[in-house]
PLY file of the C-alpha trace (Angstrom):
ply
format ascii 1.0
element vertex 68
property float x
property float y
property float z
element edge 67
property int vertex1
property int vertex2
end_header
79.98 111.00 142.54
81.69 107.14 141.52
84.32 106.98 139.11
83.50 105.14 135.82
84.38 101.46 135.65
87.78 100.65 133.72
88.19 97.23 135.26
86.54 96.19 131.66
89.34 96.56 128.80
86.83 95.49 125.92
84.86 98.88 126.61
87.61 101.19 125.79
89.92 98.98 122.94
89.95 100.07 119.43
87.61 98.85 117.30
89.86 97.39 114.56
93.31 95.85 114.99
96.18 97.42 113.31
95.92 94.30 110.71
92.47 94.29 110.32
92.81 98.29 109.29
95.69 97.52 107.21
94.22 94.68 105.38
90.96 96.97 104.63
93.35 99.95 103.69
95.01 97.83 100.86
91.70 96.10 99.96
89.96 99.52 99.40
93.30 100.77 97.35
93.44 98.01 95.14
89.55 98.15 94.57
89.95 102.10 93.88
92.78 101.22 91.66
90.97 98.19 89.37
87.80 100.86 89.43
89.74 103.75 87.78
91.56 101.37 85.50
88.29 99.81 84.53
86.61 103.35 83.99
89.73 104.51 82.11
89.81 101.47 79.56
86.15 102.56 78.38
83.65 100.49 80.62
80.48 102.80 81.98
80.99 103.61 85.80
78.48 100.86 86.89
80.92 98.35 85.44
83.75 99.93 86.85
82.22 99.92 90.19
81.46 96.38 89.99
84.83 95.46 88.99
86.45 97.44 91.87
84.16 95.79 94.34
85.24 92.63 92.91
88.65 93.43 93.44
88.40 94.66 97.02
86.90 91.79 98.38
88.90 89.35 96.91
92.01 91.60 97.75
90.48 91.38 101.48
91.35 87.27 101.60
94.79 87.64 99.59
95.82 90.61 102.18
94.69 88.48 105.23
96.57 85.43 103.84
99.70 87.41 103.11
99.81 89.97 106.43
98.37 87.39 108.68
0 1
1 2
2 3
3 4
4 5
5 6
6 7
7 8
8 9
9 10
10 11
11 12
12 13
13 14
14 15
15 16
16 17
17 18
18 19
19 20
20 21
21 22
22 23
23 24
24 25
25 26
26 27
27 28
28 29
29 30
30 31
31 32
32 33
33 34
34 35
35 36
36 37
37 38
38 39
39 40
40 41
41 42
42 43
43 44
44 45
45 46
46 47
47 48
48 49
49 50
50 51
51 52
52 53
53 54
54 55
55 56
56 57
57 58
58 59
59 60
60 61
61 62
62 63
63 64
64 65
65 66
66 67
């Protein structure tokens, strides 16, 4: 029985770097916070989700520049 090929490091590496995971986590939290605040302000849920999605999308760009 042959051993598995461990000479290729790209097979067992992480899917995301720590930096990318942190950027996406912060963006998700910002989007969630914006959606909750929009819902508490009296907007219907579809509008609040749209606000949260917009905030999360723009937060990715912001946090990528700040952290990176």
